C-alpha positions as CSV (number, residue, x, y, z in Angstrom):
1,X,-12.2,9.5,-63.7
2,X,-15.1,8.6,-61.4
3,X,-13.3,5.4,-60.4
4,X,-10.2,7.3,-59.4
5,X,-12.3,9.8,-57.4
6,X,-14.2,7.0,-55.7
7,X,-10.9,5.2,-55.0
8,X,-9.3,8.4,-53.6
9,X,-12.3,9.1,-51.4
10,X,-12.4,5.6,-50.1
11,X,-8.7,5.7,-49.3
12,X,-9.0,9.0,-47.4
13,X,-12.0,7.7,-45.4
14,X,-10.2,4.5,-44.6
15,X,-7.1,6.4,-43.4
16,X,-9.2,8.8,-41.3
17,X,-11.2,6.0,-39.8
18,X,-8.0,4.1,-38.9
19,X,-6.6,7.1,-37.2
20,X,-9.8,7.6,-35.2
21,X,-9.7,3.9,-34.1
22,X,-6.0,4.3,-33.2
23,X,-6.7,7.3,-31.1
24,X,-9.5,5.5,-29.3
25,X,-7.1,2.6,-28.6
26,X,-4.5,5.0,-27.2
27,X,-7.1,6.7,-24.9
28,X,-8.2,3.3,-23.6
29,X,-4.6,2.2,-23.0
30,X,-3.9,5.5,-21.1
31,X,-7.0,5.0,-19.0
32,X,-5.9,1.5,-18.1
33,X,-2.5,2.8,-17.0
34,X,-4.0,5.4,-14.8
35,X,-6.3,2.9,-13.2
36,X,-3.3,0.9,-12.2
37,X,-1.7,3.8,-10.3
38,X,-3.4,3.4,-6.9
39,X,-2.4,3.7,-3.3
40,X,-3.7,1.3,-0.6
41,X,-4.1,2.2,3.0
42,X,-4.7,-0.2,5.9
43,X,-5.8,1.3,9.3
44,X,-5.3,-0.8,12.4
45,X,-6.1,-0.6,16.1
46,X,-4.0,-2.3,18.7
47,X,-5.1,-3.0,22.3
48,X,-3.3,-4.5,25.2
49,X,-5.5,-6.5,27.6
50,X,-5.1,-7.0,31.4
51,X,-2.8,-10.0,30.9
52,X,-0.5,-7.9,28.7
53,X,-1.2,-9.6,25.4
54,X,-1.8,-7.5,22.4
55,X,-4.7,-7.8,20.0
56,X,-4.8,-6.1,16.6
57,X,-7.8,-5.4,14.4
58,X,-8.2,-4.0,10.9
59,X,-10.4,-0.9,11.2
60,X,-10.5,0.2,7.6
61,X,-9.1,-0.5,4.1
62,X,-9.0,2.3,1.5
63,X,-7.8,2.4,-2.1
64,X,-7.3,5.8,-3.7
65,X,-6.1,7.0,-7.1
66,X,-2.5,8.2,-7.1
67,X,1.0,7.1,-7.4
68,X,3.5,6.9,-4.5
69,X,6.5,9.1,-5.0
70,X,8.7,6.5,-3.4
71,X,8.1,3.0,-2.1
72,X,8.7,2.6,1.6
73,X,12.1,1.1,2.1
74,X,12.4,-1.9,4.4
75,X,15.6,-2.0,6.4
76,X,16.1,-4.7,9.0
77,X,18.8,-2.7,10.8
78,X,16.2,-0.1,11.9
79,X,13.9,-2.7,13.6
80,X,13.9,-2.7,17.4
81,X,12.2,-5.0,20.0
82,X,8.4,-4.2,20.1
83,X,8.2,-2.9,16.6
84,X,5.8,-4.4,14.1
85,X,6.7,-6.2,10.9
86,X,3.8,-6.0,8.4
87,X,3.9,-8.3,5.3
88,X,1.4,-8.1,2.5
89,X,1.2,-11.3,0.4
90,X,-0.4,-12.7,-2.7
91,X,-2.7,-15.7,-3.0
92,X,0.3,-18.1,-2.9
93,X,1.8,-16.5,0.2
94,X,4.6,-14.8,-1.7
95,X,5.7,-11.6,-0.1
96,X,4.6,-8.5,-2.1
97,X,5.3,-5.7,0.4
98,X,7.1,-5.6,3.7
99,X,7.0,-2.6,6.1
100,X,8.0,-1.9,9.6
101,X,6.1,0.2,12.1
102,X,7.6,1.5,15.3
103,X,5.9,0.1,18.4
104,X,2.6,1.9,18.5
105,X,1.9,1.1,22.2
106,X,5.3,2.6,23.3
107,X,5.8,5.7,21.1
108,X,8.8,7.9,21.7
109,X,8.0,11.6,21.9
110,X,10.3,14.6,21.8
111,X,9.8,17.5,24.1
112,X,11.1,21.0,23.8
113,X,11.2,23.4,26.7
114,X,14.1,24.4,28.8
115,X,15.9,21.4,27.4
116,X,15.2,18.9,24.6
117,X,14.4,15.4,25.5
118,X,12.8,12.1,24.4
119,X,10.2,10.4,26.5
120,X,8.7,6.9,25.9
121,X,5.0,6.6,26.5
122,X,3.2,3.4,27.6
123,X,-0.3,3.1,26.1
124,X,-3.0,0.4,26.4
125,X,-4.4,1.1,23.0
126,X,-3.3,3.0,19.9
127,X,-3.9,3.2,16.1
128,X,-1.5,2.9,13.2
129,X,-1.6,2.7,9.5
130,X,0.4,1.7,6.5
131,X,0.3,2.8,2.9
132,X,1.6,0.9,-0.1
133,X,1.4,0.8,-3.9
134,X,-1.9,-1.1,-4.4
135,X,-2.0,-4.3,-6.5
136,X,-4.9,-6.6,-7.0
137,X,-2.5,-9.4,-6.4
138,X,-2.3,-8.5,-2.6
139,X,-4.7,-10.9,-0.9
140,X,-3.6,-11.1,2.8
141,X,-1.8,-9.2,5.5
142,X,0.3,-10.6,8.4
143,X,1.6,-8.6,11.4
144,X,4.4,-9.8,13.7
145,X,5.8,-8.3,16.8
146,X,9.6,-8.2,16.9
147,X,11.1,-9.9,20.0
148,X,14.6,-11.0,21.0
149,X,13.9,-14.7,20.5
150,X,11.2,-15.3,17.9
151,X,8.8,-13.0,16.1
152,X,5.3,-13.2,17.7
153,X,2.4,-13.5,15.2
154,X,-0.3,-11.0,16.2
155,X,-2.6,-10.7,13.2
156,X,-3.4,-12.3,9.9
157,X,-6.3,-11.6,7.5
158,X,-7.3,-12.4,4.0
159,X,-8.9,-9.8,1.8
């Protein structure tokens, strides 16, 4: 009888212990999944010098917890001359994320008054940013300006 009681007690302790380990493994797995849901932000400044050439600099890089509701869609049909094409790449140069930003030095503003209208501004400096689903695989950024003939490379940087 003592052997049966000891066997039964050992079995119950074993089952409870396994359940506790299993719940710890699930909690660790859930934490890992949450850590993967991050959003990356890149903040840039663009300046036009006296000769008319543009220079871009990375001002800040931020990574925050969260999940993007939708990934920015890239559509080549919406790109116009002067817009910027931003490509985020992995270590091997493989494209991970591609986004387009309307020309930050020539923004189009809408005005409302007696009549509605659109006006194009010409700026010598401006700031712009992108956000993207963050991945540790992203190791570099490339920014090109869209032109009629050939895209002009304005900026590259490794992280």
